[in-house]
C-alpha positions as CSV (number, residue, x, y, z in Angstrom):
1,M,86.4,114.7,123.8
2,S,84.6,114.4,127.3
3,I,81.3,113.4,125.9
4,T,82.9,110.7,123.9
5,L,85.0,109.6,126.8
6,I,82.0,109.4,128.5
7,M,79.9,107.6,126.2
8,L,82.9,104.9,125.9
9,L,83.3,104.0,129.3
10,V,80.0,103.7,129.9
11,F,79.9,101.3,127.1
12,C,82.6,99.2,128.2
13,A,81.2,99.2,131.4
14,I,78.2,97.8,130.5
15,T,80.0,95.0,128.4
16,I,82.3,93.7,130.7
17,A,79.6,93.5,133.0
18,I,77.4,91.3,130.6
19,G,80.3,89.1,130.2
20,F,80.9,88.4,133.6
21,A,76.9,88.2,134.3
22,T,77.0,85.4,132.2
23,R,79.6,83.2,132.9
24,R,78.5,80.8,135.1
25,G,77.1,77.4,133.0
26,N,80.1,77.7,130.7
27,D,81.3,74.4,131.5
28,S,80.8,72.4,128.0
29,V,82.0,73.0,125.0
30,N,78.4,73.2,123.4
31,Q,77.8,75.9,125.8
32,F,80.7,78.3,125.3
33,V,80.6,78.0,121.5
34,L,76.7,77.6,120.7
35,G,74.9,79.2,124.0
36,G,73.6,75.1,124.6
37,R,72.0,75.7,121.6
38,S,69.1,78.0,123.0
39,I,69.5,81.4,122.2
40,G,66.4,83.4,121.7
41,P,65.0,84.4,118.5
42,W,65.7,88.6,119.3
43,L,69.3,87.3,120.4
44,S,70.3,85.5,117.6
45,A,68.8,88.0,114.6
46,F,70.8,90.7,116.8
47,A,73.9,88.7,116.8
48,Y,73.5,87.8,112.7
49,G,72.8,91.0,112.5
50,T,75.8,92.0,114.5
51,S,78.2,89.8,113.4
52,Y,77.2,90.9,109.4
53,F,78.0,95.3,110.4
54,S,81.2,96.6,111.2
55,A,83.8,99.1,110.9
56,V,84.6,98.0,107.8
57,V,81.1,98.4,106.3
58,F,80.3,101.7,108.2
59,V,83.4,104.0,107.5
60,G,85.2,101.9,105.0
61,Y,82.6,100.4,102.4
62,A,80.1,102.9,102.7
63,G,82.3,105.7,102.4
64,Q,84.1,104.2,99.1
65,F,81.3,103.0,97.4
66,G,78.7,106.0,98.9
67,W,81.7,108.1,96.8
68,K,81.4,105.9,93.6
69,F,78.0,104.6,93.2
70,G,76.5,108.4,95.1
71,I,72.8,107.3,96.4
72,S,72.3,104.3,94.5
73,A,75.0,102.9,97.1
74,V,71.9,102.5,98.8
75,W,71.1,99.0,96.9
76,I,73.7,97.2,98.0
77,G,72.0,97.9,101.8
78,I,69.0,96.6,99.9
79,G,70.7,93.6,99.2
80,N,72.5,93.5,102.6
81,A,68.8,92.9,103.7
82,F,66.6,91.4,101.7
83,I,69.5,88.2,100.5
84,G,72.0,88.6,103.1
85,S,69.7,88.6,105.8
86,L,65.6,87.8,104.5
87,L,66.5,85.1,102.1
88,A,69.2,83.8,104.2
89,W,66.9,82.7,107.2
90,V,64.6,81.7,105.2
91,V,67.2,79.1,102.9
92,L,69.5,78.1,105.3
93,A,68.3,78.3,108.6
94,R,65.9,75.4,109.3
95,R,68.1,73.2,107.8
96,T,71.4,74.8,109.2
97,R,70.0,73.9,112.4
98,L,68.9,71.0,112.6
99,I,71.9,69.3,110.4
100,T,74.0,70.4,112.4
101,R,72.4,68.8,115.9
102,H,71.5,66.1,114.1
103,L,75.3,65.9,113.0
104,D,77.1,67.1,116.1
105,S,78.6,69.5,114.4
106,K,80.0,73.1,115.8
107,T,81.8,74.9,113.4
108,M,81.7,75.0,109.6
109,P,84.6,72.5,109.2
110,D,82.9,70.5,111.2
111,L,79.8,69.7,109.3
112,F,82.0,69.4,106.3
113,G,83.8,66.8,107.6
114,T,81.0,64.8,109.0
115,R,78.8,65.5,106.2
116,F,81.2,63.5,103.3
117,N,83.0,61.5,106.5
118,S,86.2,63.3,105.1
119,K,88.8,64.2,108.0
120,N,90.8,65.7,105.0
121,L,87.7,68.0,103.5
122,K,87.5,68.9,107.6
123,L,90.9,70.0,107.8
124,A,91.2,72.3,104.6
125,A,88.3,73.9,105.4
126,S,89.7,74.9,108.5
127,V,93.2,75.7,107.2
128,V,90.7,78.4,104.4
129,A,88.6,79.3,107.7
130,F,91.6,80.7,109.6
131,V,94.3,82.1,106.9
132,F,91.3,84.1,105.6
133,L,89.6,84.9,109.0
134,I,92.8,86.4,110.3
135,P,93.1,89.2,108.0
136,Y,89.4,89.7,107.8
137,T,89.3,89.9,111.9
138,A,92.4,92.9,111.5
139,S,90.7,94.9,108.8
140,L,88.2,95.4,112.0
141,F,90.4,98.0,113.4
142,N,91.1,99.9,109.8
143,G,87.9,101.3,110.4
144,L,88.7,102.8,114.2
145,S,91.8,104.9,112.9
146,R,90.5,108.0,111.5
147,L,87.6,108.3,113.8
148,F,89.8,108.0,116.8
149,S,92.2,110.8,115.5
150,M,89.7,113.1,114.7
151,A,87.5,112.5,118.6
152,F,90.9,112.5,120.7
153,N,93.4,112.9,118.9
154,I,95.3,109.9,119.9
155,D,97.7,107.6,118.7
156,F,95.6,104.9,116.6
157,I,97.1,101.9,119.0
158,W,95.2,103.0,122.3
159,C,92.1,102.1,120.4
160,I,93.1,98.3,119.1
161,L,94.7,98.2,122.9
162,A,91.3,98.8,123.9
163,M,89.1,96.8,121.8
164,A,91.5,94.2,121.9
165,V,91.5,93.6,125.8
166,L,87.5,94.8,125.6
167,T,86.8,92.0,123.4
168,A,88.7,89.3,125.2
169,I,87.5,90.1,129.2
170,Y,83.5,89.6,127.7
171,V,84.3,86.4,125.3
172,I,87.1,84.5,127.5
173,A,84.4,85.4,130.1
174,G,80.8,84.4,129.3
175,G,81.4,82.3,125.4
176,Y,78.7,82.9,122.6
177,T,76.2,83.3,125.5
178,A,77.7,86.6,126.4
179,T,78.3,87.1,123.3
180,A,74.5,87.4,122.0
181,V,73.7,89.5,124.7
182,N,76.6,92.1,124.1
183,D,75.4,92.0,120.6
184,F,71.6,92.7,121.4
185,V,72.7,95.8,123.7
186,Q,75.5,96.8,120.8
187,G,72.0,96.3,118.0
188,F,70.2,98.5,119.8
189,I,73.0,101.5,120.0
190,M,73.2,100.6,116.3
191,I,70.2,101.7,115.7
192,G,70.0,104.5,117.0
193,G,72.9,106.3,116.2
194,I,73.2,105.5,112.4
195,I,69.4,107.2,112.9
196,A,70.6,110.0,114.5
197,I,73.8,110.6,112.3
198,I,71.7,110.5,109.7
199,A,69.2,112.6,110.3
200,A,72.4,115.6,111.4
201,M,73.7,114.7,108.4
202,L,70.4,115.7,106.0
203,R,70.4,119.2,108.1
204,I,73.4,120.5,107.3
205,N,72.1,120.1,103.3
206,G,68.7,121.5,103.6
207,G,67.0,118.2,104.5
208,F,66.7,115.2,102.2
209,M,65.4,117.0,99.0
210,G,68.0,119.8,99.8
211,S,70.7,116.9,100.1
212,L,70.0,115.2,96.6
213,A,69.4,118.7,94.6
214,A,73.0,119.4,96.0
215,L,74.1,115.7,95.1
216,S,72.5,115.6,92.1
217,Q,74.7,119.0,90.6
218,V,78.1,117.3,91.2
219,T,79.7,115.9,88.6
220,D,82.9,113.5,88.1
221,E,83.8,113.3,84.4
222,A,86.3,110.1,85.8
223,A,83.7,108.6,86.8
224,S,80.8,109.8,84.8
225,A,80.0,111.4,81.4
226,N,76.6,112.1,82.7
227,P,75.0,115.5,84.9
228,G,73.5,114.1,87.9
229,A,74.8,110.1,87.9
230,F,75.2,110.7,91.6
231,A,71.6,111.2,92.7
232,S,70.3,108.9,90.0
233,F,68.7,105.1,90.1
234,F,71.9,103.2,89.2
235,G,74.6,105.7,89.5
236,P,77.6,106.2,87.4
237,D,78.7,102.8,87.4
238,P,75.6,100.1,88.1
239,I,77.7,96.7,87.1
240,N,80.5,97.8,89.7
241,L,77.5,98.1,92.4
242,L,76.0,94.7,91.0
243,G,79.3,92.9,92.0
244,V,79.0,94.8,95.7
245,V,75.6,93.8,96.0
246,L,76.6,90.3,95.1
247,L,79.5,90.0,96.9
248,T,78.2,91.5,100.4
249,S,75.2,90.2,99.9
250,L,75.0,86.4,98.9
251,G,78.9,86.2,100.3
252,T,77.4,85.9,103.2
253,W,75.6,82.4,103.4
254,G,79.1,80.9,103.2
255,L,80.2,82.9,105.8
256,P,81.5,80.3,109.1
257,Q,80.8,83.1,111.9
258,M,77.6,84.3,110.3
259,V,76.1,80.8,109.6
260,Q,77.0,79.7,112.7
261,K,74.2,81.5,114.3
262,F,71.8,79.1,112.7
263,Y,73.4,76.3,114.7
264,S,72.3,77.9,118.6
265,I,68.7,78.5,117.4
266,K,66.4,76.6,119.7
267,T,62.9,76.6,118.4
268,E,60.7,76.8,115.6
269,K,59.5,80.1,116.4
270,N,62.8,81.7,116.4
271,I,63.4,81.5,113.2
272,T,60.4,83.3,111.8
273,T,60.8,86.2,114.7
274,G,64.0,86.5,114.1
275,T,63.9,86.3,110.2
276,V,61.6,89.2,110.8
277,V,63.9,91.1,113.1
278,S,67.7,90.4,111.5
279,T,65.8,92.1,108.3
280,V,64.5,94.6,109.6
281,F,67.7,95.5,110.8
282,A,70.2,95.3,107.9
283,V,67.3,97.8,106.4
284,V,68.4,99.9,109.2
285,I,71.6,99.3,109.8
286,A,72.9,98.8,105.9
287,G,71.0,100.6,103.8
288,G,71.6,103.8,106.2
289,C,74.9,103.7,106.1
290,Y,75.2,103.0,102.2
291,F,72.8,106.0,102.3
292,L,75.0,108.3,104.8
293,G,78.4,107.4,102.3
294,G,76.0,108.4,99.2
295,F,76.6,112.1,100.5
296,G,79.5,112.2,100.9
297,R,80.8,113.9,97.4
298,L,78.8,117.1,99.8
299,F,81.9,117.4,101.7
300,S,85.5,118.5,101.0
301,V,87.1,115.3,100.9
302,D,90.4,115.3,99.1
303,V,90.1,111.6,98.1
304,A,93.3,111.3,96.3
305,K,95.2,111.8,98.9
306,Q,93.1,110.7,101.8
307,G,92.1,107.7,100.5
308,F,88.2,106.3,101.0
309,D,88.3,105.6,104.8
310,A,88.2,109.4,104.9
311,V,84.9,110.3,103.8
312,I,83.1,109.1,106.8
313,P,85.1,110.8,109.2
314,T,85.4,113.9,107.2
315,M,81.6,113.8,107.2
316,L,81.0,113.6,110.9
317,S,83.7,116.4,111.4
318,N,80.8,118.5,111.2
319,F,78.7,117.4,113.7
320,S,78.6,118.4,117.0
321,P,80.3,117.1,119.8
322,V,78.0,114.5,121.1
323,F,76.9,113.2,117.4
324,I,80.2,112.8,116.5
325,G,80.6,111.1,120.0
326,I,77.1,109.3,119.2
327,A,79.1,107.9,115.7
328,I,82.7,106.3,118.2
329,V,80.4,104.6,120.2
330,V,78.3,103.2,116.8
331,V,81.4,101.9,115.0
332,F,83.3,100.7,118.1
333,A,80.4,99.1,119.4
334,A,79.7,97.5,116.0
335,S,83.4,96.6,115.6
336,I,83.3,95.2,119.1
337,S,80.2,92.8,117.8
338,T,82.4,91.9,114.8
339,L,85.5,90.8,116.2
340,S,83.5,89.0,118.7
341,S,82.2,87.0,116.5
342,L,85.2,85.9,114.2
343,V,87.7,85.4,117.2
344,M,84.9,82.9,118.6
345,N,85.0,81.0,115.7
346,C,88.7,81.1,114.5
347,S,89.6,79.9,118.0
348,S,86.5,76.8,117.8
349,T,87.3,76.1,114.5
350,L,91.4,76.0,115.1
351,T,90.8,73.7,118.1
352,L,87.8,71.8,117.0
353,D,88.4,71.0,114.0
354,F,92.8,71.4,113.5
355,L,94.3,70.6,116.4
356,K,91.7,67.8,117.8
357,D,92.1,63.7,115.9
358,N,94.9,65.3,114.1
359,F,97.8,66.5,116.5
360,I,95.7,66.1,120.2
361,K,94.4,62.6,119.4
362,E,93.3,62.5,123.1
363,M,91.0,66.0,124.4
364,D,88.3,65.9,126.9
365,E,85.6,68.7,127.7
366,K,88.1,70.5,130.4
367,R,90.8,70.5,127.8
368,K,89.3,71.8,124.5
369,L,87.6,75.1,127.1
370,F,91.0,75.8,128.1
371,L,92.3,75.6,124.4
372,I,89.4,77.4,123.0
373,R,89.6,80.4,125.9
374,V,93.5,80.5,125.1
375,F,93.1,81.3,121.4
376,I,90.7,83.5,121.2
377,G,93.2,85.7,123.0
378,V,96.1,84.3,120.5
379,F,93.4,86.0,117.6
380,I,93.1,88.9,119.1
381,V,96.2,88.9,119.6
382,I,97.3,88.7,116.4
383,S,94.7,90.5,114.5
384,S,95.9,93.7,117.2
385,A,99.6,93.0,116.2
386,L,98.2,92.9,111.9
387,A,96.7,96.0,112.2
388,I,99.1,98.1,114.5
389,F,101.6,97.1,111.5
390,Q,99.8,98.2,109.3
391,S,98.7,101.5,110.7
392,K,102.7,102.1,111.2
393,S,103.9,101.4,107.7
394,A,102.9,102.2,104.2
395,V,102.3,98.3,103.5
396,T,98.4,98.9,102.5
397,F,98.0,95.1,101.4
398,I,96.4,94.0,104.9
399,A,93.2,96.9,104.3
400,Q,93.1,95.7,100.8
401,M,92.6,92.0,102.5
402,M,89.2,92.3,103.9
403,G,87.5,91.9,99.9
404,I,90.5,89.1,99.9
405,S,89.6,87.7,102.9
406,W,85.5,87.4,102.1
407,G,86.0,86.3,98.4
408,A,88.0,83.7,99.2
409,L,85.6,82.2,101.9
410,A,82.0,83.2,100.4
411,G,83.7,81.6,97.4
412,A,85.1,77.9,98.9
413,F,82.5,77.6,101.1
414,L,79.1,78.8,100.2
415,A,77.8,76.4,97.3
416,P,78.8,73.6,99.0
417,F,77.8,74.3,101.9
418,L,74.5,74.4,100.5
419,F,74.6,71.8,98.0
420,S,75.4,69.9,101.5
421,L,71.7,71.2,102.5
422,Y,69.7,70.0,100.2
423,W,71.4,68.1,97.1
424,K,72.4,64.3,98.5
425,R,74.2,63.5,95.2
426,V,77.0,66.3,95.9
427,T,80.3,64.5,96.5
428,K,83.6,65.3,98.7
429,Q,85.8,65.7,95.6
430,A,83.7,68.6,94.0
431,V,83.7,70.5,97.1
432,A,87.3,70.3,97.3
433,V,87.6,71.2,93.8
434,N,85.6,74.0,94.7
435,F,87.7,74.9,97.9
436,A,91.2,74.4,96.0
437,F,89.4,77.0,92.7
438,S,88.2,80.0,95.0
439,V,91.6,79.8,97.2
440,T,93.7,79.8,94.2
441,I,91.7,82.7,92.4
442,M,91.9,85.4,95.3
443,V,95.4,84.7,95.9
444,L,96.1,84.9,92.3
445,N,94.1,87.9,92.1
446,I,96.5,89.6,95.1
447,L,99.4,88.3,92.9
448,V,98.6,88.5,89.2
449,K,95.9,90.9,89.6
450,S,96.9,92.8,86.0
451,S,96.8,89.7,84.2
452,F,93.0,89.1,84.9
453,P,90.3,90.7,82.8
454,A,89.6,94.6,83.6
455,I,86.5,93.9,85.4
456,L,87.8,90.7,87.7
457,Q,90.4,92.8,88.5
458,S,88.1,93.9,91.4
459,P,88.7,92.1,94.6
460,I,85.5,92.4,95.3
461,N,84.0,91.4,91.5
462,C,87.0,88.5,91.8
463,G,85.2,87.4,95.2
464,A,82.0,87.7,93.3
465,F,82.7,85.4,90.5
466,A,84.2,83.2,92.6
467,M,81.1,82.0,94.4
468,L,79.2,82.0,92.1
469,A,81.8,79.8,90.0
470,G,80.9,77.0,92.7
471,F,77.1,76.8,91.4
472,V,78.6,75.4,88.0
473,I,82.0,73.8,89.8
474,V,80.1,71.7,92.7
475,P,77.5,70.0,90.4
476,V,79.5,68.9,87.1
477,A,82.3,68.3,89.5
478,S,79.8,65.7,91.2
479,A,78.9,64.6,88.2
480,F,82.0,63.0,87.0
481,T,82.9,61.8,90.7
482,K,82.0,59.0,91.9
483,K,78.4,59.2,93.9
484,P,78.5,59.4,97.7
485,D,78.2,56.7,100.4
486,A,74.2,56.0,100.6
487,E,74.2,54.9,103.7
488,L,75.8,58.1,105.1
489,V,73.7,60.6,102.8
490,A,70.5,58.5,104.5
491,H,72.0,59.7,107.9
492,C,72.7,62.7,107.4
493,F,68.9,63.6,105.3
494,S,66.6,61.3,108.3
495,C,67.1,64.7,110.3
496,F,64.8,66.2,107.9
497,D,62.2,63.6,108.0
498,E,61.7,62.4,111.6
499,V,58.8,63.6,112.6
500,A,57.8,65.6,115.1
501,P,54.3,67.8,115.3
502,A,55.2,68.0,111.5
503,P,57.9,66.7,109.6
504,K,61.5,68.8,110.6
505,K,62.2,70.4,107.6
506,R,58.7,72.6,108.1
507,H,58.9,72.2,112.1
508,L,62.1,71.8,114.6
509,A,59.7,71.1,117.4
């Protein structure tokens, strides 16, 4: 406990110091929310990666899907790295950076509103983001509960409060720059920690080959009738495995807090470096987490009574105090980095897209900054309260909302966002229809899940379906609705053909 506490205190001190060291110059919304669009490649890459992976992945998803799919869960990490990171940077980064600067858009709802000249679309997108990012934010706290109980034997509420206060201090003080710098530090902590934890886990079961051999002897008739399924290439349930890969990999393309990382890219070189760094980071972190979870069945876990969230903590309980301390700091760092990204996105969206022009007509730069900072605190308080309520009651709805939130956000935003960057014919009506479809199907998945086909009763599979359906809904609805204004489209797409040393769609500067 002493070792872990010392590690946490050092981590918190560094985090707060960075927040205050980067507070200067945050006198404009552009600087506070986007870092002046001048964040370097390593900071951008780590900001993307640490926002991607949190305690939800390390404790929740790695434990649950590692238990269900065995070693084949590593495919989720591979998908996260090469679809969710590499391909996302290649397809989205350059065009997102160009069009958001050209249209002076600071959030995804703002981009939709300007791209289609529609205040209603901007308002709808901000409501969707607000409604579904809040439970997503609250779910971050759930992954920490068992780990802190194991390490400190204290009430979970103290962990929530510590995480909330720490995040509020450095984000309110330093804005996006503080978040990016802290993400960089936290990213290295996550990399070193996950490598150390995997090494310790494998040592317990006789190394990699010994662990794999032991896993091949595990049988579970309810999961698979085939012996050795949990040590096989595609595992006991490849169809549901594919659904998880799709939602957690391709889904990031439509998450506002992930896409916003591309807004702050500074130069062309940043894209090349950021692509490589973020992909390597995802291979290590996502691949490592699911690899670790894949061996969960080698440890004594009563999933029926304790739930899937007990898998990773039970594995870690077999480690020495030093490695338990490392695991606590890794999960804490992962959660803090994702939480900071989410509250920054929520507060800027509510201020700039929901309140501005709709409820507060006159809003100067100083007032915008004040409200963004206020709402950072408000969102942290709300998400903390939801997490505490869930931990103190028998209600599991909030914990389950992680899959619902991700599915609704990715389903609503991914296809419209991608088509908006590449296709001139997409219409605002098509975007609105896609918003309505995705939100409706995910809400129905909560309310009347039993009425869905068996494969879509899972929030993960339903989210993946909503996301893929958008690639049909948007072009079909666009074909049957009025063409967008040609002058507006020409203005939006002109940024891609402006000539610098080369067309900007191939070179930023």
